[in-house]
Steps between C-alpha positions, in 0.01 A plus 500: 500500500848385607597846604267461801654176637743578766618804699865477620687728726849461650658701783802471709459576870775560749393245764518125551249269329356414837406868567368550145288183517340614825418841333329338196322230702407628840165698496638755751788590275300459173268778619793739509578475128194358324131475630363712777357191670618136493334210682646163429747246623815445299439126476433304178133438451384771741243750368464859611463844347686828440333835479573823320357823650295709252467879473179495697670308793333167422719189447479294178577146603669242280505126574857366567613143524863391578608238247862440614740629766859378499692735733727678409479402135150536364152623589203456264130582526189533291269796529188673366279178484141537601450458875290182460751332260817314577802666342601318178642564158222677304346698793794674652852644434804314622779716651836353577785656686835321441794605720862432426804597714699779325813588695378657829161563344219317323383495136117476503307399181134551496276342244126525456307279261145412431370783268436282196339216718215722635294455177475877459458682172830635356397856612430397864822298521697789364345736744559270796861436381567874471352564848716232662815625309433849638430355850826293513699791355379695808521231763827312424728809539344537855653163608851628587361764753264242649791247539716772664216573743453131576871449558520776765 
């Protein structure tokens, strides 16, 4: 099941790391490119939630806990754990955004791990992994426009 271990994406954004960090960590900016709703503080250990609007107008909420925040270099969080559980390896996915200056812009590397650790059958892990790959392939390319909007 090694193929379901890690999702990695890399994108260069024409903005300083400070601006990109704000867009991947601040709930107000995150709502522009990823979930429809975001309720959390970008402070390590703080729990909150993000929500995705469904076709019927309802919101599917996902638990969200900030793991690390080192402006403007790195932002990490765990998500999708059960509401009554504390986010940990085995019950949530870990997403890390690493930012590196690249000339006048920023090289952003995103990794998401935790698929094998959930204890799911191979079929369920493969399905979740594929859904997250599709999701990140949609959301990561939205970052440059969100950064440009935030920089205005």
